[in-house]
N, C-alpha and C positions, 0 to 999 in steps of 0.2 A: 687457456683457461677458461670454462664455461662462464656465459655471462651469468647464468642463472645462480651460480655461486661469487658472484661479485658482491661488496658491501653495498648496502644502501642507506641512505639517509632519509627515513621518514619525518622529514621537519626536522627537531634538534635532537630526534631519537635514533641513534647509529644501530644500525642491523648488520648480523654477520651474510647475509645472502638475500636472496629476492623470493626465499618461499615461506609463506605465510601461513596459518590454520587459520581459515573461516569460521566465525562463530556459528556453533550448532546447538539447538536448542536440545536439553537433554528431560524437559521434562519432568525432573526426578526432586526436585527443590521440596523441602516441606517448612511452608509458611515463609517462602521465598528465601532459604537458607540453604545455602548449597550442603550438599551430605555428602554420606561415604562415596556413593556413586560419584560425584565431582572427583574428589580427591583422588579414585582409582582411573577415571576416564582423563582427568587433564594431568596426573601423573605421567600416564604413559604418552601423550602428547608432548608433554614437555621436552621429554628425552630424546625426541624425533629427529633431532637435527633440523628442524625450521628454525626462522629468525624469530619468529613473532606469533604468539599464540592469542586469538582473540575471544575471549571469553564471550558463551554465548549471549544471546540479548538479554538482557536483564532490565528488570521493568523498574522505571523511576516513582512508580505508587503501584498499591495493591490495584488497583482499578484498571490501571495499564498493563496488569499481564495478560499473557497469551491463553496461559491454564492455569488451574490452580496448582500446577506442579512447578513453574516458572520460576528462576531467581529473581531474586529483587537487590535491591541497594536503598531501600526506605525507610529502613529503622537500624537500630545500635546492633542486634542478632544477626544481620545481615552482614552487615560493614565488619564486626568483630569475626564473624566466621571466613569472609573472603581472606580478612588479614591474615589469621591464623593459616588457612590455604595459600596465601602466597608465599608466605614465609616459609613454609615445607617446600613449594616447588623450586625455591631461589637455592635452598639448600643440597639440591639433589641435579640441579639441570640450570646452565647458561642462559634459556631461552628467555627472549623479553616476554612480556607480559602484559596485556589490554583488555577492556570490557566494553562491550557494546550495550549502548543505553537505548532504551526506546520504550516507547509507549504503543500499546495493539490498538487504541482506538475501537472503531468497530467490530476488530476482530478478535477482541479482549473475549472472555468467558467463554472459553472453546474447550472441548475435551480434547485428550492427549490424542497424537494420530493414532496409536493403537487400538483407541477406544472409537474410534470412526472421527473422530477431529470438528464433528459438529458443535454449534454454537449450544452451550447450555444458557436455556433461557433463565432470566434475573432470578425467577420465583422458586428454583428448583435448586436443591441441594449443592453447593459448590458454584452454583452462579451468581452476577451481579449485574447492574447495569452498566453498560458501554456507553462511550461519549465517542464524538467524533466531529468534522469539520460543519459535516450537515447532517439531517435527520433521515439519512437513506441505509440502508441494510446490507452488507456485504453481499448475502444471497438471497432470492425469492425464500419467501419461508420462513425467515430470519426476523427478530425483532429489531428493528429502528433503532441507534443510537440516540441518545439526546446530543442535539447541536450546542458545541460548548459556547457560552456568554461572553462576555468580556472578562467576569469574574474567575469562569472557568479556565479561560486563557492564558490569566494571570497567573496562577494556581500550578497547570500545566507547565508553563516557564521554569517555574519556581522549584518544582516539582526536580527537573531536569537538572538545573543549578545544584541543589541538596544532594541529589544524585552521585552528579559530578565530585562534589567535595567529599563526599562519604569514598569515591573512587581513589581521589588521590590520600586520603587518610589512610586508607586500607594498604596502599600501597603500589596501584598500578603503574604500569610504565604509559600509557596510551588511553584516549578515548576515542572510539568509534559512535557517531551519533546514527540510529538507524532512521532513515529515510525512504528506507526500500520495502519492496514485497508486500505494500496494502495496507501499513501498521500507518499509526495516527500522524506524522508528518508528511507521508506520501499521500494520506487523505485529503491533504489539504492543498497538497502540490498538485493533484489530479483533477480536472473537471468532470471525470466520473463520478468522484465521491464530494467534491466542495462545488456546491450548488448556491453557496452564500451570497449576500448582497450587500453585504459591508465591506471595510475593506482589507478583509481576510478572504476574499471570494470574488470571480467573475475574470478580470485580467489576468494574464499572467504575472505579472508586477503585482498584485495582490494577493495572488495564490503562493507566490513565494516569500511572503512576508510572514507568517508565522513560523516558518521553519528557518527561516534566516532569523528572527529575532530569537529563538531558543538557541540556536548557533553562537551569537554573539553573547548572548548570557552567559553561556556554558565557558565559552572561550575568555569573557573576563572574569569568572570567578575560577580559573584554575592556572596554576602555574605555567608561564611564559615557555620554561623548557619542558612543559609536556604536551606534546602531541595533540590536537583535537584533530579531527577527520569526517568525513560524511559516507554512509554508504547509500547509494541511490540505485533505483530502477530506473536504466537509462529509457526506457519505453514500457506503456502498459500490455502491447502485443493488442489492442481492442482499438480499432477505428474510433478516432473523436477524443483518444485518451490522451494523456503525458506521454510526451515523444521526446527524441533525440535533441533538436531544436530548442526543447525546452530545460531539458537537461543541461547541455552546454548553457543556457542562460543562466542556470541556478548556480553552476559550476563556475564561472564567470563571477557572478556574485558572491560567492565563498570564497574564490580566490582574495580578492581583495578585502575579506575580513579576516586573512589570516588561517585559511582552513590548510591543514599538511597534505591532504591527499584526497583523494575521490575513490572509493572502492565502486568499481561499476558491476551491476546483478541488472534485472530487468524482472517484470511482471509482478503479480501478487495482488492489484488491485481488483479484480473482476472474476467469478469464474469464467465469463464470455472472452477469456484470452486465450489466444491461439498460438501455440508457440512452438516451432520445429525444431525438434532437439537434435544434436548432433555434438562432435567433438569442437570443442572450444566454441560455441554458438551463441557464446556473448562477447569472445573478445572482439568481435568488428566495432560493437558499441563503446569497449574501453579504449580502443583505438582511435577512434571520432573523437571521443573527446578528450584522450591527451594533446591530440591535434589542435584542437581548437579553443582550449581552456587554459593548456600549459600549465597544468596542477600536476604532480607525480598522481601517477593513475596505476590502481591496483585491477586485474582483469581477474574473472572466476566462471565458472560454469562447462563442468566436462573437461576440463585440464585433468588428464591422467596419467601421460605418460612424460617420462622425463624429455626426452629431444622435442615431443611439442610444447612444454612448459620452455627448452632451453630456447625453440623458435620464436616464442612471442618475445623474449627479452633481447633474441639478440638482432630482430627485427625490429625493434623498437617500438611494436606495439602497446606495450605496456612496461610499466617501471618494476612491476613486482607480479607474481599470481598467488592467488588465495585457494587454497584445496581444502575441500570440506570432506563428503563421501570418500575420496579417494585416501584421504587420512584415517579415516576409519576402519576402510579394507585392508590398510596395510599401515600402521602407525610407524611403520620404519622408513617412508616413501624417499626423506631427502637422504637417508643412507644410502639406498639402493639407487635413487638419479645420480649420486656422485659416485658410486661405482661403475657405472656406464657412462657418466660422462668424463671422467677422468678430474673429479674434485675429491677437495675434505670437506667434512662436515665436523662440528663438536661433538663429544659422547662423552657419555660418564666415564670416567676410567674404571669401573668395574665390566665396564661392557668392551673395553678396547679389541680384547682378544677374540670378539666374535668378527671381525675382519676377515675375510676369505684371504686365503694364503694366496692367490692370485692378484689380490688389489694390494700394490702397494701403498703406503701413507693414505688409507681413508682417512683415519681420525685425526683430529690435528692433535699435535703434539705427543702422540701415540709411541708410546717405549714398554714394550711386554717382555720380560724374563723370568724364568721360573729355575726355581734350585730343587 
């Protein structure tokens, strides 16, 4: 049996295999509310055979959206829409469903990627003022964010708590906190974006403080049987920035607080980053975090081939793999991986007859007959 299709425990959440769908922003919501696009997009991914679908970065406040088209969980309309969407998905697919909660910080008020992705000045239509750890813009020529004061920190922390409780009421099976890719929690972690001189800046211990406060608050606010984990950028890919040793220290602090897993990505804090891309280029980061921290670890980043994903799990470099663009390109990736590796996946009964004739028992429980 391929290890990629072994069952896995993400904290208290039982998963059928080690294939996860990473959160992917769609920039297609209306006032933070998931719309028709999300029904079709998430519906096809829900029937993919993956074990867990993590819904895109969802803002904990209007100010925390990356773009005007980002989803949110900060009002009743958004919560109700997600509840309806999750109920629909569960009627047609057995996949578990989680949400990534985040705040964009200084990368907020941006245009959608297909509109250039640049910052929208706060005084232009669709724009708003951004906040961050320090009053440092993400890129030259952009507006500087406001540095969060004590009241602002309390408000953001409460926004995460409120969004997490909405996620529970909407019916999500798990919560991933977004501390990666240059967004607000990452902005507190990295010395590139955090130049504070108070208790939330300076030393590594102080830069960890606010993200850990947010984790503690969310963990305390949701039921114990619902796993909470963190996505991290293991390195900024910039000299003098956040690095692997810092990530390990963060992971060790999260572990004692009841974090269910670490989802290891990288980059995003600065346009000065220099990344050498290649197949599985972030897997060594996940492997190092797994070895040093001991938490269940999710690897991601140009994992595209079934044999490649199987090797990551079989060789103990990570406990699960998360696919993003590969899943958009091939929404049945887990089916095809199971066929190539000799495993089985869950699939809706109306699709059972899709199994190739030369692949026996591809779908669990499959029984096809005709009159």
